N, C-alpha and C positions, 0 to 999 in steps of 0.2 A: 504494500500500500504506500502511496506517495506521502511525502512529508506534509504537503498541503492538506490532503484529506485527513491525516491524523490530527493536524492542527484544528481543522473544522470539527472533527469528531470530539476532541477533548473540550473545545469551546462550547459546543452544543450540550454536552453532558454536564458541564459546570453550570450553564444557564439553567438547565432543568433541576439540578440539585439546589441551587439558590432559591428557586421558586417554591421549594418545599420548606415551609417554616418549621425549623427545628430549634427554636429558641428554648434555651435551658435555664431555668425550669419553664415549662414541664418537659421539654425535650421532644417527645413524639417522633423519635428517630426511626421508628419502624417504617414510616412512609418513605424516608430516604433509602433505607435498607432494601425495601421492595423495589424501588426504582432501579437501584444498582443491580439487584438480582435479575430483574427482567432484561436489563442491558447485557449483563454478563452471560446469562444462560442462552441468549440469542446468539452469542459468539462462541458457544461451546464450552463455557467455563463452569465447572462444578461449584455450586454455591450452597450455603447453609445459613439459615437465620437462627441465632441463639439468643434467647431473651430471658431475663429474670422476671419481667412482667411483659405482657403482650405488646404494649405500645412503645417499648423501648428496646427494640431488637438491635443486635450486633450482626453484621454480615461477615462471614468468613468464606472466601473463595480460594480454591486450591488447584494448581496445576501440578499433578503428582509427578515425581521424579524417582530416581533410584536411591541408593544409600549414601549419596553425597550430602554436603551441607545444605541446610534450608535457609531461605531468604524470605523475610516478611516485609511487605509494603504496608505501612501502618498509617491510618488517618482516622480522625473522629468526625462524625456527622453533625454533632450539635453545635450551636452557635450562641453567642450572647445577645442580649436585648438590643433592639434597634428602634429608635424613636423616629418615625417617618418625618416629623416636623423638622428634624435637623438635617435631613438628606436632600441632595439635589435631584435624586431619582428615588422612586419607591424602593426601599431596601431589600424587598424580596422579588424584584423584577428580573434580575439577571440581564439587565440591558447592556448591549454592547455600544459603547460610545467612545469615540476618539481612539479606537484600537484597544480598548480595555473593557473587561467584563466587570460591571458594577453590581454590588449587592453584599448583604451580610454573609460572611463566610468566604468571600472572594479570595482573601488572604489567609484567613484562619477558620478552617483550613479545607474548605470544600474544593479548592483548586487542586490541592495535592490528592484528595480523595478521587477526584475525577481523573487526574493523570495516572494514579495507581491503577484504576479500573481499565483505562484505555491501554496502559502498558501491558497488563496481563492478557487482555482480550486480543490485542494486536499480535502479541507473541504467539498466542494459540493459533491465530489465523496464519501466521508465518510458518507454522509447523515446528515451533521450538520444542525441543525435548530436553528438559533440565536434568542435570545429574542428581539433584535433590529437589525437594518440594519448593515451588514458588507459591507463596501464600499472600493473599490480600485480605486485610481486616479493616473494615469500616465500623468503628466502634461508637457507642453511645457515651454520653455523660462525662466527657473530659473536662468541660468547663466548670461543672459543679462538683464532680467527684463524689456523688452520693451512692456509689456502689452498684451501678448498672452496666459499667463499661469494661475496659480492659482489666482493671483490678479484679472484678468478679470473674471474668473469663480465666485469668491466670489461676485463680483459686478453685473455681468450680468446673472449668472445662479446659484444663491445661493442654490437652491433646490438640485442641483447635488452634492454639497460638504459639505453642512451643517452637522455638526457632534458634538457629545458630547466629544469624545475622538479621538486622532490621534497619529499615530506613524510615525515618519519622520527620516530623516538623522540628523547627528550632534553629535552622541554619540555611545557608545558601545565598546570603546577600553578596552581591558583587560590589565591591568597594574599590574605587580608584583613589590611590594614595596621592598626596600632594605632589609627589615626584613623578606621577603618571603611571605607576605600576598598578595593574588590577590584581586584586586578591578576592578569593571566595572564602567566606567564613563557614566552617563546618563545626557544629557542636558535637562534642564527643563525651561530654560529662554535664552534670547539672548540680547546682547548689541544693541543699536541703531546705525546704520550707519548714520552719520550726517556730511558729508564733507562740508567744507566752502572754499570760495575763498577770497583771499586778493588782492585788487588792490593797488599796491604800487605806489605812485605818485611822479614824479620827473619833470625834465625839459629836453627836447630833445636837441641834439646838434651833431656836427660832431665828430666822434670818434677820429679824429686826434688831437682834442683840448679838452680833457676831462675837463679842468678847466672851460670851459664856460657852461657846462651842469651840471645837478644834476641827477646822474645816479641812477634810481630806482632799478637796479639789485644789486648794492652795498648796498643800504638800505635794500633790501629784504634779503640779506645775514645775516644782523644783526637780522632781525626778525626770520629767520630760526634758528639761533643759540639760540635765546631766547626760541623758542618753543621746540627745542631739549633738552635744559637744564632743562625745567620745569618738576617738579615732583609733581603732585597733592597729596593732603592729602589722604592717603589710607582709605578705609572704607569697612566694612564687610556687604555684602548683604546676604539674607537668603540662597541662593544657596551655597555661599562660606562657610558660617557658617556650613551648613550641611555637606559639603565636608570635612572640617577640623575636624568635630566631628567624622566622620567615620575613617579618616586616622590617626589623632593624638589622638583621644579619648577625646579631649577637644578643646575649641575654644580660641586660644591666641588673644591678641590685634592685630589689623590690621597691626601695624608697625612691628610685630614679625612673622607674618604668613609665609612669604616667606622663611625666614631663618630657621624656625622650620620645614618646609616641605622639604627643599633642601636635607638633609641627607637621607630622606626616598624615595623621588621621585624628581630628578632634573627636569624631564619633567613636572610633576605636579606643581612644584614650578613656572616654567615659565608661565604655563597657569594661575595659581592663580594670579601671578603678574599683568597680563593683565586684571584681573577681579576685582581688588581692587580700580580702579579709571578710569576715562575717559582717553583715549589715544589720542595723537595728533602727526601725522606723516606727515611732508611736503613731497609731492611726485611728484608734477608737477610744473614747472615754465616756463613761456613764456615771452619773451621780444621783442627785435627788430627783424624784418624780414631781416635786412641787417647788415652785420658785421661792416660796417663803420658808422652806425647811432646809437647813444645813444638814446634809446627810452624815451618818456615822461612818460611812465607807463609800469609796468610789472605786470603780474598776477601770483599768487602763490596759488596752491590748496593744501589743508591739509586734509588728511584722518583722520576723527575724529570719535571715537567710544565711545558712552555714556553708562553708566550703565543703566540696566532696571529701568524705572521710571524717568530717567533724560530726559530733553528735551533741545533743543538749547537755549531757553530763560533762563534756569537755569545756563548754563555755559558761556554764552557770556560775562557777566561781568568779570569772571575769565580770559577768553582769552584776553580781552582788557587790563586787569591789567598786564598780562604777556608781551604783546606786547609793552606796555608803550605809552607815549604820545609825544615822541620826533620825530616820523617818521609819515609822512602823509600816510594814507591808508584808504581804504574802505573795509568793511567786508560784505560778502554776503553768506548766507546759501544756499547750492546747493540743498539739499534734506534732508529728515529725514525718515528713514525706520527702522522698527524693534523695539527693546527696549521693549519686552514683557516678561511675565513670566507666568508659570502655577503652581498651587498649588501642594504640595506633599500630601500624605495621601489619595489619591484617589483610586478607584478600579483599575485603570490602574497601578498606582504605586505599589499597593499591588501585582498585577499580576507579575510585573517586579521582585520584591523581591522574590516572590515564585519561579519563573522560575530559577533565579540565584541560589537559595538555592538547587534546584533539579538538575540543569544541571552542577553545579560546586561547590560541597560542600566545605564550608570553605571560599568561596569568598563573598564579600560584594558589594553592590551598593552604589556609591557615586554620589550624584547629583552635577551638575555643570551648569553654564551659558555658552553659546557659545560666544566666543570673537567676532565672526562675526555675520552673521544672516542667517536664512534659511526661507523657505516658511511658516514655522509654524506660523510666526507672522501674516500672512494674516488671518488664521483661528482664532487665539486668538482675533484679532481685530474685525473680522466680526461676530463671533458667540460665543465668550467666550469659545472656545474649550480648553480642557486640552490636550496639545500637548507635547510629549516628543520625543527627538532625541535618538533612541536606536536601533542600528543594531549591535548586539554583535559579537565580534571577538573571536577567540580561543587563540590569542596571538602567533600563529605560525609565523605570520609576525609581528614583534614587532611594537608597537604603533608608535614609533618615525620614523620607516622606512615607515610605511603606510602613515603617515602624510606627509612625504617628497615626496611621489609618486603622491599625489593628484594634478592635474593640471600640472604634470611633465611627463617626459618620463618614459617608462617601467612600467606604472601603471599596477597593478596586484592584484589579491585577491586569497587566498587559497580556494580550493574547500571545505575544512573543515569549513571555515567560512560561506560559503553559507548554508551548512547543519546545522550548529550551529544556525544561525540567523533564518532559516526557522522554526526550532523547537520553537524558541521564538515567532514568529508571529502566529503560530498555537495555541500555549499555550495562548497568549494574547487574541485571538478571543474567545477561549473557556472560559477563565476565566471571561472576561468582559461581554460576551454576552451569558453566560450559561442560 
């Protein structure tokens, strides 16, 4: 099949996926899973819908191979809320305008879902015979993580998604450095999301007589200032070292990395700054339910992101030292998710480097960790999967613009990016499963 017709095919499928409203909550991802099943089965691909509840199905498609390694193309079908009043086009229209597909999920991440589906369907039409299984999973509930998606599949149906290698979201931006060199960012690890709650203790009283109370909101404000002012000692993880080596040609000390990067890539410097240490961002505070009552306690929630390999028990002493001992509080960890990494130098990494060299001569691949987290961590934790985030862009939509559109209004993706990334996915399957 010609490249032009593949481009049209993936564009059409993305448009149809966007028109299925899978806003989470409530999700209703089954409608998207059924659309994908109908498309794939018409192309001779074996499919299965697996659901914890009927309206929130996960689709798993499989091209069976021999006893070689398995490769999973992963994507989620749910999207975040879109307010039509903020958009230039209806957010679930899938309209093509100025060479781009517009709509909620165009970037995050129905584009990759559509490309995954077309990749496996077109390979089947080509008569591709993989050495191991080629799997495509379009999962529910990534945005809210309420237990209907990949986490549930890994626990309850591991045979459906067990794999040696996986390609997911989280990377692929094409960034042109200030010296003119193009690089592609590929995420090979992710920080751990480990938010915690502080219960700041005081003494209640009538708000008309503040002197008789001990206002925990005032005390919490001091803790917030201490958290905001704290700068952990920077450290270089293997992903950051590899990124610096590609971009700078050497690996400077952690304390110098951001300033060395800034002249070449201000955006890259901001990302690396978030990957040199754990981050702590106070985001939610709750106190009295009545304006005229000083509460006896207030709660403060802090968004905390830990480096791969770090866990709450490693950083709690650091947090308590920052908060000090002069204010009464209780600390409770809310959850801990992510914080995993995959090795470089694997067959999938070699395939990635080969594709970039062929598709964009002169460009290099720079590994990174993801400052947030993705569903890749479920695969790494459950099966030891080598999982990379790589859905390459052409740079037609600058990386900083694309990043600002995710979870925002007027989300859109160039059709050229769909074609570009589809080429990568087909190459990866052939290279890893030859």
